[in-house]
N, C-alpha and C positions, 0 to 999 in steps of 0.2 A: 221471382228471384232467378228462376232458370233462364229467363230471357236476359237478365243482367250478365249471367255467366256466359251465355251464348254470345252476347255483344262483346264481352271482353276477349273471348277466344277468337272472335271474328277479326277484331282489331289487331290482335297479336299473331294472327295466322301467318303473315308475311315474316315476322320475326322468328317464329318457331320453324317455319319452312327454311329460312335462310340458315338458322343454326343447325338444323338437321342436315342440310346439304354440306355445310362446312365440316361437320363431324364426319360425314361419309367420305368427303374428299380427303380429309386428313388421314382417316383410316386407310384409304386406298394408297395414299402416298407413302405411308409408313410400312405397310405390309405387302405392297406390290413388288414385282421383280425389279423395278427401278427404285424401290424404297430402301429402308434400313437394312433388310435382309440382303438385298442385292448389293448394297454398298459394302457390307461386311464380307460378302463372298468375293467381291472384286478386290478388296484389300488383301484377302488371303491368297488370291491368285497372283497379285502383284508381288507379294512377299516370296512366294514359291518361285516365280520367274526370276526375281532378283538373286535368289540363292543359286538357281541353275546357271545364271549368267556368271556369277562369281566363280563357280566351279569350272565353267568353260574357260574363263579368263586365266585361272590358275593352270589349267591343262595346257592352254596355248603358251603360257609363259614357260612351263616346263619343256615343252617341245622346242621352243625357240632356243632355250639354253642347251638342249641336246644337239640341235643343229649347229650351234656355235662350237660345241665340243668336237663334233664330228668334222667340222671344217678346219679346226686348228690343231687337232691332236691325232698323230698317226697311230698311237696306241688305241685310242677310241675307235678309229677307223678299222684297225685289225680286229678288235673285239666284235664290231658290227658285222664284218665280213664273216667271221666264224659263226656268229649267231644265225646268219642267213645261209649257212652251209655252203659258202662259196670258197674257192681256193685262189691263191695267187698264181700268177703265170710262172710255170716251171715246177710247181709243186705236184707231188704224186698223191693221189687220194686212194685209199683202200676202203671199199664198201663191204661190210660184213652183213650177212643175212641176220634177221632179227633174232633167230635162235642163238647164233654165235655171240651176239651182243649180250644177250641175257646170261649165257654161260660165263662169259668173261666177267660180268659184273658180280655174279654169284660166287665165283671161284675165289678162294683166299689168296691174298697177296703174298708174294715171296718174302721170306724173312719174318713173317708173322707166325705166332704160335697157333697151330691148329689142333684138332683132336688127335690123340695118339691111340 
C-alpha cells in the first residue's frame, strides 16, 4: 500500500510542484514592491501630487489676476509702491528711528480721552 501511495505522489509530483510555484509567484506579485502594496502607495502619491498641482494652479491664477490689476489700476500700483517702501518722484520721505516709531504708535491720539 505504501508503494501505491508513493506511485500516486510520483505521478502528481509535477502537478504539486507547478501549483506550489504558481502560489509562490502569486504571493510575490501581490506582496512585492510592484504588487498590491506598491500600487496603493503609487495611487496615494498620485493623489497628493494632483492636490499640490491644483494648489499651484490656483496660486498662479491669483498671481495672474494681481498682475492684471497692477497693469490696469493706478490705485493698485500706488498701493504696491507703498508696500515696497518706495516713493514717487518729488516726494519727501522722513525716516524715523525704530524707537520713535514705537513711541508714536503707543502715544494716545489727539482728541481721544486719556487718563486724567
